[in-house]
C-alpha positions, 0 to 999 in steps of 0.5 A: 402080360398085364402092366398093372395087377391089383393086389389081393385084399389080404396082402400086407401092403393092402392091409397097410393101405386100408389102415392108413386110409382110416388115420388122420394123416391120410385125411389131412393129405386127402383135404389138402390134395384137393387144393391145386396149389398143394396137390403134388405135395399131398400126393408125395406125401401119400406115396412116401407113406406107401413106399415105407409100407412097401420097403420090406416087401420091394428089397429097398432099404431106405426111402431116398432123401429128398434134400 
């Protein structure tokens, strides 16, 4: 049984990902991720955007508050 499986390109989560990659927020996150002092924060920002896009598909109502 595979541990990972790619989503089809037409899947709503993949559509959201492709849309996110065209925006300024993604470009900024990617730029900062290259700097080793900001990599973790940038990856976290990208993860949260993915989480928000996936919430309605994975049955989660709220993104946990980091504070």
